[in-house]
C-alpha positions in Angstrom: 80.3 -34.6 -32.4 77.3 -35.9 -30.4 77.1 -34.3 -27.0 79.8 -31.8 -27.8 79.4 -28.7 -25.6 78.6 -25.5 -27.5 80.2 -22.2 -26.3 78.2 -20.4 -23.7 75.5 -18.1 -25.1 75.5 -14.5 -24.0 72.2 -13.2 -25.3 69.2 -15.4 -26.0 66.3 -14.1 -28.1 63.2 -16.0 -26.9 59.8 -15.7 -28.4 56.5 -16.2 -26.6 58.1 -15.5 -23.2 54.9 -14.3 -21.6 53.2 -17.6 -22.3 53.1 -20.6 -20.1 56.4 -22.5 -20.9 58.2 -19.4 -22.1 57.6 -17.5 -18.9 58.7 -20.4 -16.8 61.9 -20.5 -18.9 62.5 -16.8 -18.2 62.2 -17.4 -14.4 64.4 -20.5 -14.6 67.2 -18.9 -16.7 67.4 -15.8 -14.6 67.7 -17.9 -11.5 70.0 -20.6 -12.8 72.2 -18.9 -15.4 73.4 -15.6 -14.3 75.7 -15.0 -17.3 72.8 -14.9 -19.8 70.8 -11.9 -21.1 67.3 -12.6 -22.2 65.5 -10.6 -25.0 61.8 -11.6 -24.6 59.6 -11.0 -27.7 55.9 -11.6 -27.2 52.8 -10.3 -29.1 50.7 -10.6 -25.9 47.8 -12.3 -27.6 45.2 -13.9 -25.3 47.8 -16.7 -24.3 50.5 -14.2 -23.2 50.1 -12.5 -19.9 52.6 -10.0 -18.3 51.5 -11.4 -14.9 53.5 -14.5 -15.8 56.6 -12.2 -15.7 55.8 -10.7 -12.3 59.1 -10.2 -10.4 61.3 -10.3 -13.5 60.0 -7.5 -15.8 62.5 -5.1 -14.5 65.3 -7.6 -14.0 68.6 -6.2 -15.4 69.1 -9.3 -17.6 65.6 -9.4 -19.0 64.3 -7.1 -21.8 60.7 -7.4 -22.8 59.6 -6.4 -26.3 55.9 -6.4 -27.3 55.8 -7.5 -31.0 54.8 -10.1 -33.5 57.2 -12.7 -34.9 55.8 -12.1 -38.4 57.0 -8.5 -38.3 60.1 -8.8 -40.4 61.3 -5.2 -39.8 61.0 -5.6 -36.0 62.9 -8.9 -36.1 65.8 -7.3 -38.1 65.8 -4.4 -35.7 66.0 -6.7 -32.7 68.9 -8.7 -34.3 70.8 -5.5 -35.1 70.2 -3.9 -31.7 70.8 -6.8 -29.4 72.9 -9.2 -31.5 71.6 -12.4 -30.0 73.7 -15.6 -30.4 70.8 -18.0 -29.7 67.1 -18.2 -30.3 64.7 -20.2 -28.3 61.4 -20.2 -30.2 58.4 -20.8 -28.0 55.8 -18.6 -29.6 52.9 -20.6 -31.0 49.2 -20.9 -31.0 48.7 -24.1 -29.2 45.1 -24.9 -28.2 43.7 -27.7 -30.3 40.1 -26.7 -29.8 40.9 -23.2 -31.1 42.7 -24.6 -34.1 39.6 -26.6 -35.0 37.3 -23.5 -34.9 39.8 -21.1 -36.4 42.9 -22.7 -38.1 44.0 -19.6 -40.0 45.8 -17.9 -37.1 47.7 -21.2 -36.4 49.1 -21.1 -40.0 50.1 -17.4 -39.6 51.8 -17.7 -36.2 53.2 -21.2 -36.2 54.2 -21.5 -39.9 54.7 -18.0 -41.2 56.1 -16.7 -37.9 58.7 -19.5 -37.7 59.7 -18.8 -41.3 60.2 -15.1 -40.6 62.3 -15.9 -37.5 64.4 -18.4 -39.5 65.0 -15.9 -42.2 66.0 -13.2 -39.7 68.5 -15.6 -38.1 69.9 -16.6 -41.5 70.4 -13.0 -42.5 72.1 -12.1 -39.3 74.3 -15.2 -38.7 75.2 -16.4 -42.2 77.1 -14.7 -45.1 75.9 -17.5 -47.4 74.8 -21.1 -47.0 77.1 -23.0 -44.7 79.3 -19.9 -44.2 78.7 -18.2 -40.8 79.7 -14.6 -40.3 82.8 -14.0 -38.3 82.0 -14.5 -34.6 78.6 -16.1 -35.4 79.9 -19.7 -35.8 78.4 -20.9 -32.5 74.9 -19.3 -32.9 72.0 -21.6 -32.6 68.2 -21.7 -33.3 66.2 -24.0 -31.0 62.6 -24.7 -32.0 60.2 -25.8 -29.3 57.7 -28.3 -30.8 55.2 -30.9 -29.6 54.7 -34.7 -29.6 51.4 -34.1 -31.4 53.2 -33.9 -34.7 53.6 -37.7 -34.5 49.8 -38.3 -34.5 48.4 -40.9 -32.1 49.5 -44.1 -30.5 47.5 -47.3 -29.6 47.6 -48.8 -26.2 51.4 -49.6 -26.5 54.4 -48.0 -28.0 56.3 -44.7 -27.7 57.1 -41.8 -29.9 60.8 -41.7 -30.8 62.7 -39.1 -32.9 62.3 -41.5 -35.9 58.5 -41.8 -35.6 56.9 -40.6 -38.9 55.0 -37.4 -38.7 51.2 -37.9 -38.9 49.5 -34.7 -37.4 45.7 -35.1 -36.9 44.6 -31.5 -36.0 45.2 -28.1 -37.5 47.4 -27.2 -34.5 49.6 -30.3 -34.9 49.8 -29.8 -38.7 51.0 -26.2 -38.2 53.7 -27.4 -35.8 54.7 -30.2 -38.1 55.1 -27.7 -40.9 57.2 -25.4 -38.7 59.4 -28.3 -37.7 60.0 -29.1 -41.4 61.0 -25.5 -42.1 63.6 -25.6 -39.3 64.9 -28.9 -40.7 65.1 -27.5 -44.2 67.0 -24.3 -43.1 69.6 -26.6 -41.4 70.0 -28.9 -44.4 69.8 -26.2 -47.1 71.5 -23.2 -45.5 73.6 -24.8 -42.8 71.7 -22.9 -40.0 72.6 -24.4 -36.6 69.2 -25.7 -35.5 67.9 -28.0 -32.9 64.3 -29.2 -32.5 62.7 -30.4 -29.2 59.4 -32.2 -29.2 57.8 -32.4 -25.8 54.9 -34.2 -24.1 52.1 -32.4 -22.3 53.4 -29.8 -19.9 51.8 -28.8 -16.6 52.8 -26.5 -13.8 52.5 -22.9 -12.6 51.3 -20.1 -15.0 49.6 -22.4 -17.4 46.7 -20.8 -19.4 43.3 -21.5 -18.0 42.1 -23.2 -21.2 44.3 -26.2 -20.7 43.1 -29.4 -19.0 44.8 -29.2 -15.6 44.0 -25.5 -14.9 40.4 -26.1 -16.1 40.0 -29.0 -13.6 41.4 -26.9 -10.7 39.4 -23.8 -11.6 36.1 -25.5 -12.1 36.5 -27.6 -9.0 37.2 -24.6 -6.7 34.3 -22.6 -8.3 31.8 -25.4 -7.8 31.3 -25.8 -11.5 31.1 -29.0 -13.6 34.5 -30.3 -14.4 34.3 -31.1 -18.2 36.0 -34.3 -19.4 36.0 -35.2 -23.1 34.3 -38.5 -24.1 34.9 -41.2 -21.5 38.1 -39.6 -20.2 40.2 -42.4 -21.6 42.6 -40.3 -23.7 46.1 -40.8 -22.4 48.9 -38.2 -22.2 52.5 -38.2 -21.0 52.8 -35.4 -18.5 56.0 -33.3 -18.1 56.5 -30.7 -15.3 57.4 -27.4 -16.9 60.7 -26.8 -15.0 61.9 -30.2 -16.2 61.1 -29.2 -19.7 63.0 -25.9 -19.3 66.1 -27.8 -18.2 65.8 -30.1 -21.2 65.5 -27.2 -23.6 68.6 -25.6 -22.1 70.6 -28.8 -22.4 69.5 -29.3 -26.0 70.5 -25.7 -26.7 73.9 -25.8 -25.1 74.9 -29.5 -25.6 72.7 -30.9 -28.4 74.0 -31.8 -31.8 73.3 -29.4 -34.7 70.4 -30.6 -36.8 69.2 -33.0 -34.2 65.8 -33.6 -32.7 65.3 -34.4 -29.0 62.1 -35.7 -27.5 61.4 -34.6 -24.0 58.9 -36.5 -22.0 58.1 -37.2 -18.4 57.4 -40.9 -18.5 54.2 -40.1 -16.6 51.2 -41.5 -18.5 47.8 -40.7 -17.2 44.4 -40.7 -18.8 42.2 -37.6 -18.4 39.7 -39.1 -16.0 42.5 -40.3 -13.7 44.0 -36.9 -13.7 40.7 -35.3 -12.8 40.2 -37.7 -9.9 43.7 -37.3 -8.7 43.4 -33.5 -8.6 40.0 -33.7 -6.9 41.4 -36.0 -4.2 44.3 -33.5 -3.5 41.8 -30.6 -3.3 39.6 -32.6 -1.0 42.5 -32.5 1.5 43.9 -29.0 0.8 40.7 -27.0 0.3 37.7 -29.1 1.1 34.2 -28.2 -0.2 32.1 -26.4 2.4 29.4 -29.1 2.0 31.9 -31.9 2.6 31.2 -33.6 -0.7 34.2 -34.8 -2.8 35.2 -32.6 -5.7 34.9 -35.7 -8.0 31.2 -35.3 -7.8 31.6 -32.3 -10.1 33.1 -34.4 -13.0 30.9 -34.2 -16.1 31.5 -36.0 -19.4 31.1 -33.8 -22.5 31.0 -34.5 -26.2 34.4 -35.6 -27.4 36.7 -33.3 -29.5 36.7 -34.0 -33.2 39.8 -36.1 -34.2 40.8 -36.5 -30.5 44.1 -38.5 -30.5 43.9 -41.5 -28.2 47.3 -41.6 -26.6 50.7 -39.7 -26.7 53.8 -41.1 -25.0 57.4 -40.1 -25.5 60.6 -42.1 -25.5 63.1 -39.7 -24.0 66.1 -42.1 -24.3 68.1 -39.8 -26.6 68.1 -36.7 -24.4 68.6 -38.9 -21.3 71.6 -40.8 -22.6 73.3 -38.2 -24.9 72.7 -35.1 -22.8 72.2 -36.4 -19.3 68.7 -35.1 -18.9 66.3 -36.6 -16.3 62.9 -35.5 -15.1 63.1 -34.4 -11.5 59.4 -34.5 -10.9 57.0 -37.4 -11.0 53.4 -36.6 -11.7 52.6 -37.2 -8.0 55.1 -34.6 -6.8 54.6 -32.1 -9.7 50.8 -32.0 -9.5 51.0 -31.1 -5.8 53.4 -28.2 -6.6 51.0 -27.1 -9.4 47.9 -27.2 -7.2 49.7 -25.3 -4.4 50.7 -22.6 -6.9 47.1 -22.2 -8.1 45.7 -22.1 -4.5 48.3 -19.5 -3.5 48.0 -17.3 -6.6 44.2 -17.4 -6.8 44.4 -18.1 -10.6 
């Protein structure tokens, strides 16, 4: 039944929990859901950082394991030792520029890694297709994906859960492939799966390669602030804590086999974001010479195959699960800048 509440989960195995969204999910769960144990598996590649878990590494409900999701023996050991009844799969290579220069690792992590995790869940939770093991009837696999699998939009329109997949980069192609594996394991084996496709996230702990940290870092260092092309590419921006809440709602209340798009309804083009951040920094941390930070904006050669616009229609998760973004971009970006100024990152 749509919106039917799933039994509370006791132990969540999450992957990629030292990365940006994953680490924020760790902090959020430990704060908001005191009945849940977290098993946090992360390979600690360049995008994973234990600093993101400062203050929770020794938390009694948080267990960190360094390891790769393509390590089948490790996955089976984790399932046997901790007996998770839910998986939240964040782990992914996610930077588009890196996927253009080196696509192979995106296939290995995003496609093969997701396959290995699905197979471990199937082995631990199902006796045979559509026949859960005793006590495993409620177990669920939630796959965190992206709106980039849908391709690009023109000046109007929104991505819905029915939008055909049309990935345009090696990154989005690898995520689209992993989405299809999750879908297939539900329809072929009866694995209880849910997929969430989110818009661009921002907030504390984001890796420095992403747009908003790049703008903040270069502004404060007095470096040129690089903006692709003419800065007209549009994204729908979602504050990371709002995303974490949406993921948890989809995990606990979502319909098995369903997809939920999570978006902030905050469309901004890249140049407008840079100017907005610069104006906030002008007030919070003025340049010594008194010049505006916007004077550092520099346009650079556009990314190959750069999608023009992404925007998500979040109606399904809003109406069926009661989710709503708490932050507008205006409020969320101030929280984000304050965090970067305080942390020195």
